Every structure is written in structure tokens, then in C-alpha cells.
C-alpha positions in Angstrom: 49.9 -59.4 330.0 46.1 -59.4 330.5 44.5 -62.3 332.3 41.5 -62.8 330.1 38.7 -65.4 330.0 35.8 -66.3 327.7 32.6 -66.5 329.7 31.7 -69.8 328.0 34.4 -71.3 330.2 32.1 -70.6 333.1 28.8 -71.8 331.5 28.2 -74.2 334.4 29.0 -71.6 337.0 26.5 -69.3 335.3 23.8 -72.0 335.5 23.9 -72.9 331.8 21.6 -70.0 331.2 20.3 -69.4 327.6 18.4 -66.3 326.8 15.0 -66.9 325.4 14.2 -69.7 327.7 11.5 -69.3 330.4 14.0 -70.1 333.2 15.7 -67.3 335.0 19.5 -67.6 335.6 20.1 -70.2 338.4 23.9 -69.9 338.8 26.2 -66.9 339.3 24.4 -63.8 338.1 26.1 -62.2 335.1 26.0 -58.9 337.1 28.2 -60.7 339.8 30.6 -62.2 337.2 32.9 -59.2 336.9 33.6 -59.1 340.7 34.1 -62.9 340.7 36.6 -62.6 337.8 38.5 -59.8 339.5 38.7 -61.7 342.7 40.6 -64.4 340.8 42.9 -62.0 339.0 41.1 -61.7 335.7 40.9 -58.2 334.2 39.4 -59.0 330.7 36.3 -61.0 329.7 34.4 -61.9 326.6 30.6 -62.4 327.0 28.3 -64.6 325.0 25.1 -63.0 323.6 23.0 -65.8 325.0 24.2 -65.3 328.6 22.4 -61.9 328.6 19.1 -62.3 330.4 17.9 -58.9 329.2 18.7 -56.4 326.5 17.0 -53.3 327.7 19.2 -50.3 328.3 18.7 -50.4 332.1 20.1 -53.9 332.5 22.9 -53.3 330.0 23.8 -50.2 332.0 23.9 -52.2 335.2 26.2 -54.8 333.6 28.5 -52.1 332.2 28.7 -50.5 335.6 29.5 -53.8 337.2 32.4 -54.3 334.8 33.7 -50.8 335.4 33.4 -51.2 339.2 35.4 -54.5 339.1 37.9 -52.9 336.6 37.3 -55.7 334.1 37.5 -54.9 330.4 34.9 -56.2 328.0 37.1 -57.4 325.1 34.2 -58.6 323.0 30.5 -59.4 322.9 30.3 -62.7 321.1 27.3 -63.1 318.8 27.2 -66.8 318.5 24.3 -67.3 316.1 23.3 -66.0 312.7 24.3 -67.3 309.2 25.4 -64.5 306.9 25.8 -67.0 304.0 22.4 -68.7 304.3 21.2 -69.5 300.8 17.7 -68.1 301.3 17.7 -66.1 304.5 21.0 -64.2 304.4 19.3 -60.8 304.6 17.1 -61.8 307.6 20.2 -63.3 309.3 22.2 -60.2 308.8 19.4 -58.0 310.2 19.3 -60.2 313.3 23.1 -60.0 313.8 22.9 -56.2 313.2 20.5 -55.9 316.1 23.3 -56.9 318.5 25.6 -54.1 317.4 23.9 -51.5 319.6 24.1 -54.0 322.5 27.8 -54.2 322.2 28.1 -50.5 322.0 25.9 -49.9 325.1 28.0 -52.4 327.1 31.2 -50.6 326.1 32.6 -53.7 324.3 35.9 -53.2 322.6 34.8 -55.6 319.9 31.8 -57.5 318.6 32.5 -61.0 317.2 30.3 -62.1 314.3 30.2 -65.5 312.7 31.3 -65.1 309.0 28.8 -67.7 307.9 27.7 -71.3 308.5 26.6 -72.4 305.1 29.4 -73.1 302.6 28.3 -72.2 299.0 30.3 -71.4 295.9 30.3 -67.7 296.8 30.3 -68.0 300.6 33.6 -66.2 301.3 32.7 -63.3 299.0 29.2 -63.1 300.5 30.6 -63.2 304.0 33.1 -60.5 303.3 30.4 -58.2 301.9 28.1 -58.8 304.9 30.8 -58.2 307.4 31.8 -55.0 305.7 28.2 -53.8 305.9 28.0 -54.6 309.6 31.3 -52.9 310.3 30.0 -49.7 308.6 27.0 -49.6 310.9 28.8 -49.4 314.2 31.6 -47.7 316.0 32.5 -51.0 317.7 35.3 -53.0 316.1 33.8 -55.9 314.2 35.8 -59.2 314.1 35.0 -62.6 312.8 36.4 -66.0 313.8 37.9 -69.1 312.2 34.8 -71.1 313.0 32.2 -73.1 311.0 32.5 -74.2 307.4 32.9 -70.9 305.7 36.3 -70.3 307.5 37.6 -73.8 307.8 41.2 -73.0 306.8 43.6 -70.1 306.4 42.7 -69.7 302.7 39.1 -69.1 303.6 40.0 -66.6 306.3 42.2 -64.8 303.8 39.3 -64.8 301.2 36.9 -63.2 303.7 39.2 -60.6 305.3 41.7 -59.5 302.7 39.1 -57.7 300.5 38.0 -55.7 303.6 41.5 -54.1 303.9 41.5 -54.0 307.7 37.9 -52.9 308.2 37.1 -56.2 310.0 39.5 -58.1 312.1 39.9 -61.7 313.3 39.4 -63.5 316.6 41.6 -66.5 316.2 40.4 -69.6 318.0 43.3 -72.0 318.8 41.0 -75.0 319.2 38.5 -74.8 316.3 40.8 -76.2 313.7 42.2 -79.8 314.0 44.6 -82.1 312.2 48.3 -82.2 311.7 48.4 -78.9 309.7 46.5 -76.8 312.2 49.5 -75.0 313.8 50.7 -73.9 310.4 47.2 -72.7 309.5 47.0 -70.7 312.7 50.3 -69.1 312.0 49.1 -68.0 308.5 46.1 -66.1 309.9 47.9 -64.4 312.8 48.4 -61.3 310.7 44.7 -60.7 310.8 44.3 -61.6 314.5 43.8 -59.0 317.2 42.2 -61.2 319.9 42.1 -64.9 320.7 40.2 -67.8 322.1 43.0 -69.6 323.9 41.2 -72.9 323.9 42.8 -76.1 325.1 41.7 -79.7 324.4 41.3 -82.1 327.4 41.2 -85.8 327.8 39.1 -86.2 330.9 40.9 -84.3 333.5 44.2 -84.1 331.6 44.9 -81.1 329.4 46.7 -81.7 326.1 49.5 -79.4 327.1 51.7 -80.2 324.0 49.0 -79.2 321.5 48.1 -76.1 323.6 51.7 -74.9 323.8 52.2 -75.5 320.0 49.0 -73.6 319.3 50.0 -70.7 321.5 53.4 -70.5 319.9 51.9 -70.6 316.4 50.4 -67.2 317.0 52.8 -65.7 319.6 55.8 -66.5 317.4 54.2 -64.7 314.5 53.6 -61.4 316.3 50.3 -61.8 318.1 50.1 -59.5 321.2 46.4 -59.3 321.8 44.3 -60.7 324.6 44.5 -64.5 325.1 41.0 -65.2 326.4 41.1 -68.6 328.1 38.5 -71.1 326.9 37.8 -74.1 329.3 35.5 -76.7 327.7 36.2 -80.0 329.4 34.1 -82.5 331.3 35.3 -81.5 334.8 32.8 -79.2 336.6 35.4 -77.2 338.5 35.7 -74.5 335.8 37.8 -72.2 337.9 40.4 -74.9 338.4 40.5 -75.8 334.8 41.0 -72.2 333.8 43.9 -72.0 336.3 45.7 -75.0 334.6 45.4 -73.2 331.3 46.4 -69.8 332.7 49.6 -71.3 334.0 50.5 -72.7 330.5 49.6 -69.4 328.8 51.7 -67.3 331.2 54.7 -69.6 330.6 54.4 -69.4 326.8 53.9 -65.6 326.8 57.0 -65.1 328.9 58.9 -67.2 326.4 57.4 -65.5 323.3 59.4 -63.0 321.3 57.5 -60.0 322.7 57.2 -61.5 326.2 53.8 -59.9 326.7 50.2 -60.0 325.7 48.5 -56.6 325.1 45.7 -55.0 326.9 42.2 -55.4 325.7 42.3 -51.6 325.1 45.2 -51.9 322.6 43.0 -52.1 319.6 41.1 -48.9 318.7 37.4 -48.9 318.1 36.6 -48.5 314.4 
């Protein structure tokens, strides 16, 4: 089993940095993050595009070297912006997203996660599918999308986007993006597309909703998921490392009790 984490979980530790602002990072440097992760037993990370203070090859090379030195796999570069289904600016949005593909490649990312679309139109799923296919054809990095925003608001939407691509694009399944009584069944339905995961838990103050978290994990693990379970801590408490540890304990228990009893390495999925 990998011990994986989504860097958003450490947004406060990283100083809440957002690329494009005038402020330099004030928290833990992204270059120091791999060593900090390894010191706490994590061997896999996903990075947000907006946490990168620079995109020049020199900086990206330093970050890749820091990951390698710490023996931390970069499971995915997460491109958190861009609207591939925008009614009037879809081409410009796709071009912007496409500009992040070489960044993922230079960093040595196993995957690059792209938002399928944010604007729901009558043709949104078809348009998202076509755009994702074009993006995947432009890079050797495996392109995945996520069950996130209004274009992929349920399992039927995910199916409509990904099925026509015949495996050319995969899915990052987020356990916390969908809500409601039917969410666990919906997660189970999309597991066949999923190759990596945001293992997101919901919290009420300083108490994790362990029942929902376990049910969400079982929804994918019991249906064959063996990819990285990247912890997502997004609660009010500022001790992000402690919150992650609470979630890691639950994830480890559920993985041990799953049919496969393991979660695969970040290197298990080949680059396209």
C-alpha cells in the first residue's frame, strides 16, 4: 500500500500560496515538501498547479530532483482551473489547460488531472469528452479527469464523458465530491474507470465522519480499485498533519479488510 497525500491537505502548511499573486510563499517551501512527506512516512503526492511558484525548467527540475531525493512519487499534477465546456471560450480554456501538460511531463508526473468542464450545457459531456481526447493525444503523461463540478455530477455523466474515449483518458475518483444518500452507489459505478483517488473525508469540527469515510472507501475498494488513495484533509483544524494521520489510520484499516488487501503503487499505471 502506498501512503499518499494530496498537497491541498497541507495548504496552510504551505502558507496558502497561490501562483500569480505578488506574495512569495511564506510557509513550507514546495521544494522542502517531499522531504517533509517522507519524514512522516508518505511516499506519494499529488500537487496543485497553483502551488507552483515558478514554471521555468530550472525550478521544475529542482522540484523533480527534490521528489527523487526523498523517494516520493508524483502521482499527479492537478490542473484545478479551466473550463473545457465554456459556451464561448472553450478553445481558449483548452489552450490554457494544454499549457500545463509540458509542466507535468517535466516534473515526471505519472498523471495530469484535468477538469472535464464547469459549465453544463446540452452537449457538455460530449464536448468534454472530445476536449479530453485532444489533450491526451498531445502528451505522454496519462490524462485523467475527476467527478467534480457540474459536468460530472453523477455516474451517468462520468460514463458519458469517458466511455467514448475507450480508455484513452482515466478517472481520478474523489470520495467527497458527491453527496446525498446515493453517493456510495454512484462511486461504485465509476470505479471501473478509476485509477487514482482523492480519499477525502468530511469533518464536523474536529470529528471525522468515519462512517461515511469507511463506506466511501469500501464503495471503491470492494469494486476492484487498487490505485493510490491520496488523502485529502479539508477541515477547520489547523493541524493538518494530525488530521491526515486520523484519515490514514482509517484508510489503512479499510485497505487491509478489502478484497485485494492492498493499494497499488503510484507507478502501477503506465504513462500513455
